[in-house]
DRENVEX-915222 format. One record per atom (N, C-alpha, C, O, CB): residue in three letters; x, y, z. Coordinates in pm, whole numbers, plus 50000, padded with zeros to 5 digits. Glycine has a CB too. Layout:
alaXYZ...
This chain:
met131791992566107met132142005566008met133912005966043met134432004966154met131092023766067thr134542007465920thr135762009565893thr135952023965936thr135112032165971thr136072006265755lys137592025165923lys138012037365931lys137882045665801lys137752057765823lys139302036665976ser137872041965668ser137482047465590ser135902050765594ser135612062465567ser137962041565499glu135052043865617glu134132045765590glu133452056165712glu132472063365690glu133662033565556leu133962055565805leu133982066265906leu134322085065849leu133642095265861leu135272060166014ile135242083165806ile135892091665661ile134842103465618ile134582115465628ile136052079665506glu134222084265533glu133242091965408glu132342099365490glu132222111465468glu132262081065293arg131572093065596arg130432094065633arg130632110465740arg129732116865795arg129962078165706leu132122113265739leu132072126665816leu132292137565751leu132052148665799leu132912127665916ser132832135465618ser132792144765494ser131632145465422ser131292155165355ser133722141465400asp130902133465436asp129452139465396asp128392144465452asp127492148665379asp128882132865348glu128272144965577glu127272148965655glu127962165365724glu127432173165803glu126912135165773his129192165965662his129702179165722his130332187265588his131512185565558his130972176065853gly129472196365508gly130132199265401gly131142207265381gly131702209065272gly129502202265337leu131402211965477leu132862222165515leu134212209165460leu135142211065382leu133012227365757leu133912198965518leu135012190665583leu135332179865405leu134392173465359leu134192179165771asn136572179965340asn136762175065244asn137062161065301asn136822161065421asn137652182165166lys137532147965253lys138072136065291lys139392137365326lys139712127265390lys137942126865197lys140332145165316lys141242148365360lys141352156365470lys142252153465549lys141702151265286asp140812163665489asp140312171865602asp139632162665735asp140092162965849asp139152182065536ala138412154365691ala138102143665745ala139202132865794ala139302130365914ala137302139165661glu139962126965706glu141062119465738glu141702125365832glu141792117765928glu141862116865640ser142142134165848ser143632141665931ser142532144066070ser143052141966179ser144592161865833ile141262147866071ile140442146266191ile140692135366278ile141102135266394ile139152145366157ile140292124366187ile140202110866233ile141612104666289ile141662097366388ile139662102566116asn142712108566214asn144042103266264asn144132110866369asn144492105266473asn145292103966173leu143952120166372leu144712132866517leu143822126866652leu144052129466770leu144112156766487ile142782118366599ile141672117066748ile142562101866775ile143012098766885ile139262114966713phe142662095466680phe143002082566711phe144652079366756phe145052070466831phe142582074966587asp145382088566692asp146942091066716asp146712097266911asp147432094567007asp147762107066565gly145862103066908gly145842109167058gly145652099467147gly146352097067245gly144772119367088ile144502092867104ile144132082167223ile145242075667223ile145842077367329ile142872071967207gly145942066667125gly147392055567143gly148102064767156gly149122057967153gly148022044567022asp148632078867173asp149792081067262asp149242082267436asp149932077767528asp150602096367203ala148262087367453ala147822088667584ala147862074867646ala148152074367766ala146442094967590leu147622063767579leu147662045367623leu149152046067655leu149602044867769leu147232030867472ala149792047767556ala151222042867559ala151882052267690ala152682047967772ala152092045667393thr151522061067688thr152032068367817thr151592063267942thr152202066168046thr151622082267819gly150592055767942gly149782048568068gly148732059668126gly148422061668244gly150952043368204asn148262066767998asn147182075568106asn145962069968045asn146152061767955asn147192095268102arg144752072768077arg143352067368048arg142772079367985arg143032091268004arg142472061968182val141672071967881val141032082367778val139782078767806val139482066867819val141392081567615glu139042087067817glu137492088267878glu136582097667746glu136912109267722glu137522098968061ile135682092367687ile134862101567576ile133702100167643ile133102089467630ile134762096767409arg133112110967731arg131702108567780arg130382105367729arg129802113967663arg131462116867828gly129812093567751gly128832088067647gly129122079967555gly128322075367474gly128312096367582phe130452077267562phe130762068667457phe131532054267515phe131292042367493phe131702077367354gly132772062167614gly133482048167687gly134832055267733gly135232066667707gly133842032567563ser135302047367793ser137242044767850ser137782036667804ser137432025167776ser137702040567991phe139142044367784phe139802033567715phe141232033567839phe141772043967877phe140202037967518thr141542022667875thr142672022367973thr143712010067931thr143532002467836thr142042020168131ile144952009868032ile145661998267987ile145501989368111ile145331993368226ile147222001367943arg145601974568060arg145611967768165arg146761956168151arg147151951168045arg144241963068187glu147271952568303glu148391944568268glu147931929368301glu147101926068386glu149751949468351arg148561921868226arg148131906868197arg149321897268275arg150271896068197arg148081903668009asp149521891868373asp150471886068418asp151021875368356asp150361869168273asp150231883568518ala152121872268384ala152621857468295ala152451846468314ala152501842268430ala153741854668282arg152131836868192arg151201827568198arg152191815968125arg152931818768030arg149701832168124glu152071801868187glu152041787868080glu150781786868035glu149691788568091glu152421772668145ala151231782767882ala149781777467815ala150771767067763ala151921763867796ala148681788367687arg149661761567642arg150271749867589arg150081752967431arg149101759467394arg149541735267647asn150861748967355asn151031749167196asn149971736967155asn150051725067186asn152831745767137pro149031743267082pro148141733567053pro148361723866961pro147661713666957pro147161738367024lys149461726466868lys150011713966749lys150781703866846lys150371692266856lys151301720766604ser151781707866910ser152801700266993ser152381694067084ser152541681867091ser153691706767046gly151521703667207gly151191700767330gly152241702967437gly151991699967554gly150781688267329glu153401708267401glu154611716267484glu154091728567545glu153411737067488glu155891720967387leu154541728467683leu154311742167740leu155071751467686leu156221750567641leu154511743167874val154211762267694val155051777567623val154671785567751val153571785067806val154251786567441ser155831793767795ser155901803167856ser155461821367788ser156021827567697ser157191800067896ile154461824967861ile154001836867785ile154291848367926ile153781849268038ile152101834967716pro155411856167852pro155531867767905pro154541878567975pro153471880567918pro155991872067824ser154741883568060ser153361897068134ser153501904668003ser154371902767917ser153871910568319arg152511913567999arg151781925967872arg151271932267926arg150701928868029arg150791923467760lys151261946267871lys149951956067861lys149351954567743lys149881953267633lys150221971067872thr147751954967781thr147031957567666thr145901964467681thr145131963267776thr146731947167604pro145761972767579pro144541981867603pro143071976267617pro142711965967560pro144481991167490phe142331983267690phe140831981367741phe139811988367713phe139822000467735phe140701981967859phe139041983967675phe137801996367625phe136401989967732phe135761979567725phe137261995067392lys136332001467824lys134881998467843lys133792008767826lys133822020867849lys134731993967971thr132872001367780thr131902010467713thr131072020267831thr130812015567941thr130782000467622gly130672035467790gly129872043767847gly128192038967891gly127672028767846gly129942054567751lys127862043367936lys126412043268000lys125772044367898lys124992035467865lys125972053568101glu125962055967818glu124802057867722glu125032050267574glu124212049667482glu124592074267700leu126182045667575leu126362039667452leu125812022767491leu125272015967404leu128132041967398arg125992018467603arg125422008167643arg123812006067627arg123191996667578arg125832007767765glu123342018167686glu121772017767672glu121472017967517glu120642009567481glu120992031367751arg122052026667414arg121972028167319arg121802012867239arg120832009567172arg122942036667299val122812005967261val123121993167208val121831985167271val121031979067201val124711987367254asp121791985867376asp120751973167448asp119251980567370asp118491972267321asp120701972967687gly118951991267361gly117791993467283gly117121997567385gly115942001067372gly117171982667202
């Protein structure tokens, strides 16, 4: 499901929301999650999952084209862990 499909579905299922309002709500949620992660906080949505930041260590890798060693610096990356209810729902 894409973001535009999510907006469409939200506006269709709730007659009080038009597409512009639905888009504002979706953007508010996504921006809130992004802002929380950017400040190092954890975001948990019960029954769905949690978003955290993981630190990846610096490492050496090979350029597949030339075969030379490339140094990759450490970085922070978002990580999503599914909640129990979502995991059970997907498993059937």
